[in-house]
C-alpha positions in Angstrom: -5.9 10.5 -59.0 -2.8 12.3 -59.1 -3.3 13.9 -56.0 -3.8 10.6 -54.6 -1.0 9.2 -56.4 1.0 12.6 -55.1 0.1 11.6 -51.3 0.7 7.9 -51.3 4.2 8.3 -53.1 5.2 10.7 -50.9 4.6 8.6 -48.2 5.6 5.2 -49.4 9.3 7.1 -49.9 9.2 8.7 -46.4 8.4 5.4 -44.6 10.5 3.0 -46.8 13.0 5.7 -46.6 13.0 5.9 -42.8 12.6 1.9 -42.2 15.0 0.9 -44.3 17.5 4.0 -43.0 16.4 2.1 -39.4 17.3 -1.0 -40.6 20.2 -0.3 -41.9 21.2 0.8 -38.4 20.4 -2.3 -36.9 22.6 -4.2 -39.7 25.8 -2.1 -39.2 25.5 -2.0 -35.6 25.1 -5.8 -35.4 27.9 -6.2 -37.9 30.0 -4.2 -35.3 29.4 -5.5 -32.6 29.5 -9.9 -33.8 32.0 -8.8 -36.5 32.2 -10.3 -40.0 31.5 -14.0 -39.1 28.8 -13.7 -36.3 27.2 -11.3 -38.9 27.6 -14.0 -41.5 25.6 -17.0 -39.3 23.0 -14.1 -38.7 22.4 -13.5 -42.5 22.9 -17.2 -43.3 20.0 -18.2 -40.4 17.6 -15.7 -41.7 18.0 -17.1 -45.5 15.8 -20.0 -43.7 12.9 -16.8 -42.7 13.0 -16.2 -46.3 12.4 -19.7 -47.7 9.5 -20.1 -45.2 8.1 -16.8 -45.8 8.6 -17.7 -49.5 6.6 -21.1 -49.8 3.9 -19.5 -47.2 2.6 -16.5 -49.5 2.5 -18.6 -53.0 2.0 -15.7 -54.6 -1.2 -15.4 -52.8 -1.0 -11.6 -52.0 0.4 -10.5 -55.3 -3.2 -12.0 -56.1 -5.4 -10.3 -53.4 -3.6 -7.3 -54.4 -4.7 -7.6 -58.1 -8.2 -8.6 -57.2 -8.6 -5.9 -54.5 -7.7 -3.2 -56.9 -10.2 -4.0 -59.2 -13.1 -4.7 -56.8 -12.3 -2.8 -53.2 -14.9 -4.0 -51.6 -13.9 -8.1 -52.1 -14.1 -9.0 -48.5 -14.6 -12.7 -49.7 -10.9 -13.1 -51.4 -9.3 -11.2 -48.5 -10.4 -13.7 -46.2 -9.8 -16.8 -49.0 -6.1 -15.6 -48.8 -5.7 -15.5 -44.9 -7.5 -18.8 -44.3 -5.0 -20.3 -47.1 -1.9 -18.6 -45.7 -2.9 -20.1 -42.0 -3.5 -23.5 -43.5 0.1 -22.9 -45.5 1.8 -21.9 -42.7 1.2 -24.4 -40.0 2.4 -27.4 -42.7 5.2 -25.6 -43.5 6.2 -24.9 -39.9 6.0 -28.7 -39.0 8.2 -29.3 -42.5 10.8 -26.9 -41.2 10.6 -28.3 -37.9 11.5 -31.8 -38.7 14.0 -30.4 -41.4 15.6 -28.4 -38.4 16.4 -31.6 -37.1 18.4 -33.3 -39.6 20.0 -30.7 -40.7 23.9 -30.6 -40.0 25.3 -27.9 -37.8 25.7 -26.8 -34.3 23.4 -26.4 -31.5 24.0 -21.8 -31.5 22.9 -22.1 -35.6 19.8 -23.4 -34.9 18.5 -22.4 -32.1 19.1 -19.1 -34.4 17.0 -20.6 -37.7 14.7 -22.0 -35.3 13.8 -18.4 -33.6 13.9 -16.4 -36.6 11.4 -19.2 -38.2 8.7 -18.5 -35.8 8.0 -15.1 -37.5 6.3 -17.0 -40.1 3.5 -17.6 -37.9 2.2 -14.3 -37.4 3.0 -13.1 -41.0 -0.9 -15.0 -42.0 -1.7 -11.8 -40.7 0.0 -9.6 -42.2 -2.0 -7.6 -44.2 -0.1 -5.1 -46.2 -1.6 -6.4 -49.7 -5.0 -5.0 -48.6 -3.9 -1.2 -48.3 -1.7 -1.6 -50.8 -4.8 -2.7 -53.5 -6.6 -0.1 -51.7 -3.8 2.5 -52.0 -3.9 3.6 -49.0 -0.3 3.4 -48.2 -0.1 5.7 -45.1 -1.0 2.5 -43.3 2.0 0.3 -44.6 4.5 2.8 -43.9 3.3 3.3 -40.6 3.5 -0.2 -40.4 7.0 -0.6 -41.6 8.2 2.2 -39.5 6.7 0.4 -36.3 8.6 -2.9 -37.5 12.0 -1.3 -37.7 11.5 1.2 -34.9 10.6 -1.8 -32.8 13.3 -3.9 -34.0 16.2 -1.1 -33.6 15.0 -0.5 -29.8 15.2 -4.1 -29.0 18.5 -4.5 -30.4 20.3 -1.3 -28.5 18.0 -3.0 -25.3 19.7 -6.6 -25.4 22.8 -6.7 -27.9 26.1 -5.7 -26.3 28.5 -8.5 -26.7 29.0 -11.3 -29.3 27.5 -13.7 -26.7 24.2 -12.3 -26.8 23.7 -13.3 -30.7 20.4 -14.9 -29.8 19.1 -11.0 -29.4 19.0 -10.3 -32.8 16.1 -13.0 -34.1 14.4 -12.3 -31.1 14.6 -8.3 -31.5 13.4 -9.2 -35.3 9.8 -11.3 -34.3 9.1 -8.6 -31.7 9.3 -5.5 -34.4 7.6 -8.0 -36.8 4.8 -9.0 -34.0 4.6 -4.9 -33.5 3.5 -4.1 -37.3 1.2 -7.0 -37.7 -0.5 -6.1 -34.4 -1.2 -2.5 -35.9 -2.6 -3.2 -39.2 -4.7 -5.9 -38.3 -6.3 -3.1 -35.5 -6.5 -0.7 -38.8 -8.2 -3.2 -40.6 -10.8 -4.0 -38.4 -11.2 -0.2 -37.3 -11.8 0.5 -41.3 -13.3 -2.9 -42.3 -14.5 -4.6 -39.7 -15.6 -7.7 -42.3 -13.5 -10.7 -42.5 -14.9 -14.1 -43.1 -12.6 -16.9 -43.1 -12.9 -19.9 -45.1 -11.1 -23.6 -44.1 -13.0 -25.4 -46.8 -10.5 -27.6 -48.7 -12.6 -26.5 -52.3 -11.3 -22.8 -51.5 -8.0 -23.4 -50.5 -7.0 -25.8 -53.7 -9.3 -23.3 -55.8 -7.2 -20.2 -55.0 -3.6 -21.8 -54.7 -5.1 -22.6 -58.4 -5.0 -19.6 -59.5 -1.7 -17.8 -57.2 0.9 -20.9 -58.1 2.2 -19.2 -61.3 3.2 -16.0 -59.5 3.8 -18.1 -56.6 6.3 -20.0 -57.7 8.0 -17.9 -59.5 8.8 -15.6 -56.8 9.6 -19.1 -54.5 12.2 -20.2 -57.2 13.7 -16.3 -58.4 13.8 -15.7 -54.0 15.2 -19.1 -53.0 17.9 -18.4 -55.8 18.9 -15.1 -54.4 19.5 -16.5 -51.3 21.1 -19.5 -52.1 24.1 -17.1 -52.5 24.6 -16.4 -48.5 24.4 -20.8 -48.3 26.8 -21.2 -51.2 29.5 -18.9 -49.8 29.2 -21.1 -46.2 29.1 -24.2 -47.8 31.8 -23.7 -50.2 33.9 -21.5 -47.7 32.9 -19.7 -44.5 31.3 -17.3 -42.4 33.7 -14.2 -42.9 32.7 -14.7 -46.8 28.9 -14.6 -46.5 29.6 -11.1 -44.0 31.4 -9.7 -46.7 29.4 -10.7 -49.2 26.1 -9.6 -47.0 27.8 -6.2 -46.1 27.3 -5.1 -49.9 24.5 -7.1 -50.7 22.3 -5.0 -47.8 23.2 -2.3 -49.4 21.9 -2.8 -52.5 18.5 -4.1 -50.4 18.7 -0.8 -48.7 18.7 1.1 -52.4 16.1 -1.1 -53.8 13.3 0.9 -51.6 12.7 2.2 -55.3 11.8 -1.1 -56.4 9.5 -1.5 -53.6 8.1 1.7 -53.9 7.1 0.8 -57.6 5.5 -2.3 -56.7 3.3 -1.2 -53.8 2.6 2.2 -56.0 2.0 1.1 -59.2 1.4 -2.4 -59.3 -2.8 -1.6 -58.3 -2.4 1.4 -61.2 -1.4 -1.3 -63.7 -3.7 -3.6 -62.7 -7.0 -1.4 -63.5 -5.2 0.6 -66.5 -5.0 -3.4 -68.4 -8.6 -3.7 -67.9 -8.9 0.0 -69.1 -6.9 1.0 -71.9 -4.0 -1.0 -73.2 -2.6 2.0 -74.8 -2.7 4.0 -71.2 -0.8 0.9 -69.7 1.7 1.1 -72.7 2.0 4.5 -72.0 2.8 3.5 -68.2 5.2 1.1 -69.2 7.4 3.5 -70.9 7.2 6.9 -68.7 8.2 4.6 -65.3 10.7 2.7 -67.1 13.1 5.7 -68.5 11.8 7.4 -64.6 13.1 4.7 -63.1 16.3 3.8 -65.0 17.1 7.7 -64.8 17.2 7.2 -61.2 19.5 3.8 -60.5 21.9 4.9 -63.2 22.9 8.0 -60.9 23.2 6.7 -57.7 25.0 3.8 -59.2 27.6 5.7 -60.7 27.9 7.7 -57.1 28.1 4.2 -55.7 30.5 2.9 -57.8 33.2 5.7 -57.3 33.1 5.7 -53.4 32.3 2.2 -52.9 35.0 1.5 -50.7 34.5 4.8 -48.6 30.7 3.6 -48.3 31.8 0.5 -47.1 34.5 1.7 -44.3 31.7 4.4 -43.0 28.9 1.9 -42.3 30.6 -1.2 -41.5 34.1 -0.2 -40.2 37.6 -0.9 -42.4 37.3 -5.1 -41.5 34.5 -5.2 -44.1 36.8 -2.7 -46.8 37.3 -6.4 -48.6 33.9 -6.5 -49.4 34.1 -3.3 -51.8 34.8 -5.2 -55.0 31.7 -7.3 -54.4 29.5 -4.1 -54.0 30.7 -2.5 -57.2 29.4 -5.5 -59.3 26.2 -5.9 -56.9 25.3 -1.9 -58.1 25.2 -3.0 -61.9 22.6 -5.3 -60.3 20.7 -2.1 -58.4 20.4 -0.5 -61.9 18.3 -3.2 -64.2 16.7 -5.2 -61.2 13.7 -2.3 -60.9 13.2 -2.4 -64.9 12.6 -5.9 -64.2 10.1 -5.4 -61.7 8.0 -2.9 -63.5 8.2 -5.6 -66.6 7.4 -8.6 -64.5 4.6 -7.3 -62.6 3.4 -5.7 -65.9 2.7 -8.9 -66.8 0.9 -10.4 -63.9 -1.4 -7.2 -64.3 -2.4 -8.5 -68.0 -3.3 -11.7 -66.6 0.0 -13.5 -68.1 1.3 -15.1 -65.0 2.6 -18.0 -67.1 4.9 -16.0 -69.0 6.4 -14.5 -66.1 6.7 -17.3 -64.2 8.9 -18.6 -67.3 11.3 -15.8 -67.5 11.7 -16.2 -63.5 12.3 -20.2 -64.0 15.2 -19.6 -66.7 16.7 -16.5 -64.9 16.8 -18.2 -61.7 18.1 -21.6 -62.8 20.7 -19.3 -64.8 21.8 -17.5 -61.1 21.4 -21.3 -59.6 24.6 -22.2 -61.9 26.6 -19.5 -62.4 26.2 -19.0 -58.4 27.7 -22.4 -58.0 30.6 -22.1 -60.5 31.9 -18.6 -60.1 30.7 -18.4 -56.5 33.1 -21.3 -55.8 35.9 -20.1 -57.9 35.7 -16.4 -57.1 33.7 -16.3 -53.7 31.6 -13.3 -53.3 32.6 -10.9 -56.2 32.0 -14.5 -58.2 28.4 -14.9 -56.7 27.7 -10.7 -57.4 28.6 -11.7 -61.0 26.1 -14.8 -61.1 23.2 -12.3 -59.8 24.0 -9.4 -62.3 24.4 -11.7 -65.3 21.1 -13.7 -64.5 19.4 -10.0 -64.1 20.2 -9.2 -67.0 19.2 -11.9 -69.0 15.9 -12.2 -67.1 15.3 -8.6 -68.1 16.2 -9.4 -72.2 13.5 -12.3 -71.5 10.7 -10.3 -69.6 11.0 -7.6 -72.3 10.2 -10.1 -75.0 7.5 -11.8 -73.2 5.9 -8.3 -72.5 6.4 -7.2 -76.2 4.3 -9.9 -77.3 1.4 -9.1 -75.5 1.8 -5.0 -75.6 4.7 -4.0 -77.3 6.6 -0.2 -76.5 10.3 1.2 -76.6 11.7 2.7 -73.5 13.1 5.0 -75.6 10.0 7.0 -76.8 9.8 10.6 -76.1 6.9 12.2 -74.4 4.9 15.3 -74.4 3.1 17.3 -71.0 -0.4 15.8 -72.4 0.7 12.2 -72.2 2.3 12.5 -68.8 -0.9 14.0 -67.9 -2.8 11.2 -69.5 -0.7 8.9 -67.5 -1.5 9.8 -64.1 -5.2 11.0 -64.7 -6.5 9.4 -67.6 -7.0 12.5 -69.0 -6.4 14.9 -71.9 
């Protein structure tokens, strides 16, 4: 097990690092070509795609990962999840198109939003959750690299001036299609069986199980993406651009959070069925490990914030350094929240997870509106950090009610070996 875990960790680290570096290069290039306001418009439009993907997921991929991790031959759950996602995408796409017709704004903004939300159509066949559950992280890694490499190549080919702004969402769609096709081909080469089921009873049953997870994710991510919409509503594209510059760096740094999710959630799911004592030790060990890494990175980022912003985006984005420093505080605790939150899901405590996320999201929403209106990007960053900190405290309380532990517990070599192998 430890050999497989090491292999998966290395593959995920390299692929996440490379793919998000490519994405980071793309964002820096887009920002320099389009300027602050154009970059803000792109991120404002991209938020609508995020909403579409959230509502089309509804916790289905997390549920699928958990169930396939428990039984790798559970073909039925895979077919049910993909079928349900196809139906959701169709329904939501119609709703979003109608909403877009009523949305106030100029024609260019609507075109960009429309091109972005087309990406929701192939998303139903994005099969990452299967390879995550089966701990075949090399395919997830290769898919991500293909996605961002395709995106980068298309951007470099077709985005040369501000007037070619539509090339951005089209390039994003092209990269996404490439990754989706790759994962589908790999799946059918390794696992040829895939049975779709569009029976209404299956649709309702599987959604009934996944909704607590799905709603929690939707509420949280919807509020997080409301940050850029709030800045656009209250202020202008320039404020969105300055905030997004720092936030994109944080998203890049949160590679560690994504690795935790992909690598350890299947392990947590199995341990929840086998040994709560082993699961308890896993929580402690990985919490300590992640906290040590994030604090170190945050110290470096805080000291050199303005230099980092200027180097990546240019001096016109320097005003965003203050926002970036506050967002670094959010970066320290967000991965810890992920460990504890997905720990609750692994323990089949979706309702407790949902309650914490709702409180966190509502706190974020209220603070974003108040602080964002008064302090602009800095206020929005403060809202994100304060609400995440409140959520972290609540998440730990809920987790302690099921499996109590302290992150200050010390380990010896035998206990660390037990975490990875399950053997003394």
